[in-house]
C-alpha positions in Angstrom: -8.5 9.7 -9.1 -6.4 7.0 -10.9 -5.0 4.0 -9.0 -1.6 5.3 -10.6 -1.5 8.5 -9.0 -2.5 6.6 -5.5 0.6 4.8 -6.3 3.1 7.4 -7.6 1.3 9.4 -4.0 2.6 6.3 -1.9 6.0 5.4 -3.8 7.4 9.1 -3.4 6.5 9.3 0.4 8.2 5.8 0.4 11.1 5.3 -1.7 12.5 1.8 -2.4 8.9 0.8 -2.1 6.7 -1.4 -4.4 3.7 -0.3 -5.3 0.6 -1.9 -6.8 -2.9 -0.3 -6.7 -6.0 -1.0 -8.4 -10.0 0.1 -8.2 -12.5 -0.7 -10.2 -14.0 2.3 -10.2 -11.6 5.1 -9.4 -13.4 5.9 -5.6 -12.5 2.0 -4.2 -8.6 1.1 -3.9 -6.7 -1.5 -2.5 -3.4 -1.1 -2.2 -0.4 -4.0 -1.9 3.0 -2.4 -1.0 6.1 -4.2 -0.5 8.9 -1.9 1.8 10.9 -2.3 4.3 9.6 0.8 6.1 7.3 -2.0 7.3 10.2 -4.1 9.2 9.2 -4.1 12.9 6.2 -2.4 12.7 2.5 -3.9 13.5 -0.4 -3.5 11.1 -1.8 -0.4 12.3 1.8 1.0 12.6 2.0 0.3 8.6 -1.6 1.4 7.5 -0.1 4.8 9.4 2.4 5.0 7.1 0.4 4.6 4.0 -2.8 7.0 5.1 0.5 10.0 5.8 1.4 9.4 2.2 -2.2 9.8 0.6 -3.1 12.7 3.4 -6.5 14.6 2.8 -7.1 12.1 -0.1 -8.3 9.3 2.2 -12.2 9.9 2.6 -12.2 12.4 -0.2 -11.1 11.1 -3.2 -10.4 8.0 -2.3 -13.7 6.5 -0.4 -12.3 3.0 0.3 -8.7 1.7 0.7 -7.5 -2.0 1.3 -4.0 -2.1 2.0 -1.9 -5.3 2.6 1.7 -3.9 3.7 4.5 -6.2 4.0 7.7 -6.5 4.2 10.0 -8.3 1.7 10.2 -10.9 3.5 7.1 -11.5 4.5 6.1 -11.4 0.6 9.0 -14.2 0.0 7.4 -16.0 2.8 4.4 -15.9 1.2 5.2 -16.7 -2.0 6.6 -19.9 -0.9 3.7 -21.3 0.9 1.4 -20.6 -1.8 3.9 -22.4 -4.0 5.2 -19.8 -6.5 
């Protein structure tokens, strides 16, 4: 599966999210998602939202998925801490 396809599935399920997906081999993926939908949720709940968006693909076409799920405020804080 192509990373753009994975990103589109996430965007479809989470309107307004900023999504970046990368994959060196199209089976192992790294996703960074920035969404207001994550506000007030702990890490596990955030990941569950992403897994719901991808459904049965996880464990099949997507053998491994690393998720970084941030709110816009968290991303802004991280940019400031990194000096960027």
